[in-house]
C-alpha positions, -999 to +999 in steps of 0.1 A: +000-003+000+013+033-007+002+065+010-012+097-008-020+131+003-054+140+014-075+156-015-080+194-015-110+192-027-137+193+005-175+179+001-194+216-001-173+227-029-179+190-048-214+192-037-219+228-054-199+222-085-222+190-089-258+207-086-242+239-109-256+221-139-281+197-125-315+202-144-335+189-114-351+217-093-365+202-067-334+178-062-311+208-061-331+226-036-330+195-013-297+190-018-291+224-010-304+217+026-279+190+033-244+209+027-242+215+065-247+176+072-228+165+044-201+192+057-201+175+097-201+139+078-166+150+065-151+163+095-165+132+115-152+108+085-118+127+091-115+128+126-121+090+125-099+080+096-072+093+117-079+073+145-085+043+120-119+040+131-134+041+103-154+008+111-172+021+134-193+046+114-229+039+109-246+034+077-266+061+062-298+051+034-302+087+031-287+120+042-316+144+049-346+146+025-316+131-001-321+092-007-287+070-015-299+062-050-302+104-057-270+108-042-254+080-063-270+093-090-251+126-086-221+106-084-224+085-114-243+117-136-221+148-124-185+135-103-177+113-124-191+124-162-167+139-185-176+176-192-189+181-161-177+206-139-173+180-111-151+160-130-120+178-124-120+174-087-125+136-100-093+136-121-072+154-097-082+121-071-074+100-105-038+119-107-025+117-075-009+081-069+028+086-080+032+069-118-004+064-118-002+034-099-030+021-079-021+026-042-037-002-025-019-027-044+014-003-053+015-024-092-014-020-114-027+012-128-054+038-117-086+031-137-113+043-111-121+056-080-127+032-050-154+042-023-138+035+009-168+034+028-190+016+001-217+037-014-244+010-011-241+017+032-228+050+030-253+076+016-232+104+032-201+100+020-210+091-022-194+121-031-167+127+001-134+135-014-118+116+015-137+085+008-129+084-025-098+066-035-078+062-068-074+023-077-073-003-103-100-019-118-089-052-100-088-039-062-121-021-069-137-055-074-118-074-048-135-050-025-165-045-040-190-036-009-170-053+015-170-032+049-148-038+080-166-050+114-139-046+134-108-024+137-085-053+130-105-059+096-101-027+082-078-026+053-051+006+049-066+039+038-039+056+019-051+091+028-045+083+069-024+048+069+014+052+062+033+020+071+063+024+046+085+038+075+097+004+082+100-030+064+070-053+066+069-072+032+090-103+034+099-133+008+109-166+008+125-189-018+110-222-025+138-245-033+118-267-059+133-275-093+125-242-105+129-214-077+092-198-064+088-165-043+065-169-018+051-131-004+040-128+033+036-102+058+057-098+086+055-067+105+079-051+130+074-060+169+072-026+178+037-021+157+004-028+175-018-059+171-044-039+151-022-024+126-003-058+120-036-070+113-048-044+089-018-052+070-027-087+069-065-080+061-051-056+033-027-079+020-053-108+019-084-087+005-064-075-029-049-105-031-013-092-026+003-127-022-009-140-057+001-105-076+035-104-061+046-144-066+030-136-109+054-104-107+085-118-095+079-154-116+079-131-148+107-110-134+130-141-127+122-156-165+132-123-176+166-120-153+178-154-160+198-153-191+219-126-172+218-143-139+234-175-157+262-153-172+268-137-138+275-171-123+298-185-154+316-152-149+319-141-116+307-171-094+281-179-068+297-146-049+293-125-077+256-133-081+252-128-043+268-097-045+244-085-070+212-097-056+223-080-026+230-046-045+194-048-058+178-054-025+195-024-013+191-005-048+154-013-045+148-010-009+160+027-011+131+032-034+107+015-019+112-005+012+080-028+006+076-035-029+075-068-044+111-064-058+127-056-028+115-083-009+121-110-037+158-096-040+163-098-002+148-128-004+172-143-031+208-125-017+197-146+015+193-181-007+226-201-007+210-224-027+198-201-052+232-182-059+251-217-058+234-230-084+193-230-081+191-201-106+195-224-132+160-241-129+144-209-139+113-216-163+122-201-194 
């Protein structure tokens, strides 16, 4: 998971932009009466998000006289629709991740916005920017309308959680005919039990074990020829030094990238750099 700066747009401004081209005057008038409610909800969301207590937010089927369906229509026809004034805010949130990569998996490209608290259960936050996370379609589908029932089950929130200060992603080399990387969450002992469980919940929810293993397999196949040639010219010690350098280099950019975890594991596997690498499937 990669942390992101919180959106600068606030729900009052977003709502006013959405209603600025709304043809339904009755709905527009009713939405005008809930601006304070939306704003109060946003403040509560930010407070709970800071304390990792979003699982406690009560569900809402409507906001004042505005139904959940009407709030969702506002999202689909005004906030996310191209050429609408509010679309600029949608685009700004979509463009916020570095390199355009999904902050939930840190690998695939952003293609949509995910409602952290599902819009089907939280009418109050359908168009609240703090609840809108740029995501790839796979992560968006994996989460769907799932919602945590406890603090331990909450997936990480890019606007409120930053877990990349320390290494928590590990990998292990399965020493078989062909080397295989298995990824796991190995959080520091200094973390709270809740933070540890949340990282594990996030890892499981978005299928990161399988995704990272697939990426690692592809990387190994692409590196095989070079590693074999390096073995022939510099011997196992030369390969080990290369793997260590790669681990340091990748980890300097992102401590918990699958690449950094992979090279850390490979550099520790004597079996791999003493000949196991020759079994990499081509």
